[in-house]
N, C-alpha and C positions, 0 to 999 in steps of 0.2 A: 090297838096295837096294829101298826101297818104291816102288810105282808110285803115280802120281798119281792122286788121286780124281776120278772124274768128277762135275762139277757136277749136283746134283739140282735139281727144281723149286723145293724150299725154298730153295736157295742163290740161285736167279736172282731171287726174290721178295723176300729180306731187303735191308733198306735198307744203303745202303753208308756205311762211316763214313769222313767227310771229315777235312780237316785242322783243327786247333784254330781257334776263332773269333777273328777279328782285326776290332776295331771299324774303320769307315771314318771320315774326317774329317767333321765335321758341314757340312751345306751351309748356304750363307749365308742362304738363305731361312728355313731353320729357325732360325737364330740371331736374324733380324730378329723372327721370330714368337714366340720366346721372350722376347725383351726387350719385345715390345708387350704380351703376356699378363702379365709380371712389372712392368713400370714404367709402362705406359701409353704412348701414342703420343707421339713427340717433339713438341715445338711451339715457335714462335718467342718466346712468352711465356716459356717455361722457360729458353730460352737467354739471354733478356734479364736475367732474374733472376739467373742464374748469373753473367753478366758484370758486373751492378751489385754483386754480393757481392763479386768479386775485386777491382773497383776501390775500394770501400770499405775492405777489408782493406789493401790497398795504400797507401791515404792515411794510414791509422791507422798502419802501420808507419813511414812516412816521417816522420810528425808525433812519434813516439817517439823515432826517431833524432836528429832536429834538436833534440829537448829536451835531448839529452845532450851536444850541442856548446856549448861555452863561448865566447860572443861578446864576453865582456868586460862590465863595467858598464854600464848604461844611464843616461844623464843627461839631465835636463831640458833642452830648448833654453834657451840664456841669450844676452842680448844680446852681440854681438860688440864687446868691448872689449879693450885691451890691459892685460896683467898688468904689475904694476910691476917696474921693475928697480932702484929705489933704494927707500930708507928713506921711508916714507909720511909720516913727521914732519918731513922737510927741505923746503926750499922746492920743489924739484923735486918731490917725491913729492906734496905738498899741491896744486901746480898740476895734476899729472897726476890726482889725486883729484877735483878740480872738474870737469876736462873729462870724465872717464868717468862720473861722475854725471849730467852733462848728456846724455851721448850714450845712457846706459842708461835713464833715466828720461823723457827728453824735457824736464827742467826742472832747475833748480838749487835749487829750494824744496825743503826737507826738514824732517821732523819733528826728526831728530838723525842726527849721524854719531858712532860711536864706533870709535876706532882703538885696538886692543888690543897692537899691537906694529908691527914694522918693515913688515908685508907682510899683515896681516889687519885688516879693518874690517868693521863693519855699517852699513847706512845703511836708515833708515826713513822712509817716505813715506805719504801716503794713497793707499789703493788707488784707481786711476783709476775714476771714476764710483761709488765706494762711500765717502764720506768717514767713515762709521763703522766701517771695516776698515783694517788697517795692512798695508802691503806692505813687506816686508824684503829686503833685498839683502845678499849676503855677498860678499866680496872677498878672495880668498887668491893666493899666488904660482902656484898650480897652475891654477886655473880662471878667474881674474879676476873680474869683477863679474857676478854672476848672481842671479836672483830664487829666493827660497827658496818651494818649493811646500809648502802644508799644507792639510790639510782642514778645519781650523778656524783662519782668520786671527785674529789678535789684534784685539780691540775697540780703537776709537779714539774719542776725544772730538772731535766736529766741531768744537769750539773750541780744539783743540790748537794751542799756539804753534808757529810754524815759524821757520826760518832760511834766509835766501837765501845760498848759498854764493858768489854773485858778491860779496857784500860781504867776503869773507875775504881778507885779505892774507898770501899764502903767505910772503913774505920775513920780515915781522916776527913772524908767529906763530911760524915755524920758530925764530927766536932766542929768543923766550919758552920753548919746548919745550926747547932746547939749554941754558939757563940754569936751567931748573926745579929740577933736583936739588941745586944748591948754593943756590938761592933758598929751597927749603923744608926745608933741613936734611937732605937725604937724599944726600949726595954720592955713595955708592956704590950708586945705584939700580939694581936687578936689571931692573925693569920700568918703563917710562913710557907712561902711557895717556893718550889724548887725547879729549876728548868736545865736540862743537860741539852747542850745543842752546840754547833759551830756557828757562831754569828759573824764569823768573817776573819777572825784572828786566831784559830784554832779551836778545838773542843774545849769546852769550859762549863762551869757550873755556876749558875746565876741564883742567888738566893733574894727573895723579895719580902720584907716584913712589913705588914700593914697594921698601924696601932688602932685602938679603939677610937682614937680622936681624929683618925684620918690620917695620920702623918704616915709616910712611906719611906723606906729606906733599902738600898739594894747594895750588894755586893758580888763580885765575881772572882771565881777561883778556878785553878786547873783542876783536871780529873783527879790528880793525886792529892787534892786538898791544899797545895801550896799556891803562892803568888796571889794572895787576897788583895783586891783592889776595891775600895769602897767608892760607891756612887756611880757605876756603870749600869746604864740602862740597856735591856735587851733590844 
């Protein structure tokens, strides 16, 4: 059994070997100093800029999301008038037509009224304050009577002949329209159109009947339903 060796002077002066090195957690002051040296001192202006950037990005995101939502078709505001429940070419329909034109335009004086079927018409008048421009109204079963908005309104002759719908007799005119297919020789008319205008010889009602075979017949009458003439083209 070996005996323990006595420590010499060299042993007492030799450096002792310690445990492996373990790094300690960084001090908060050291972290702050590192950030200050790398990024510069924090300021209220930097914080304000950061907040502004966040707000702008958020608003852009919300705008993009809103654009992806379908809110349905957008329509121009139109005068509040009732949509027709009956054929516009009947006495009741013609009476309602005159009333709705009065409410929508503020007058019964028009350049012309064209009835293309039971529930679709166009009304043309002078644009208020601009007699050289035409204002057009469209009436159908879904939207009633509303203004047609265009970038370039139709040109209008300031001397345009007009018609006062107050002079229209709904009952007699409706009878003329009802008899028109037989009167013009198109008994099986597929379409019956009605035009109220002054074509040069005074206010008149022009009825056009179009048959399934392509035959076309026309007649013209006064606003009171009298003076029927067959074969007059507008």
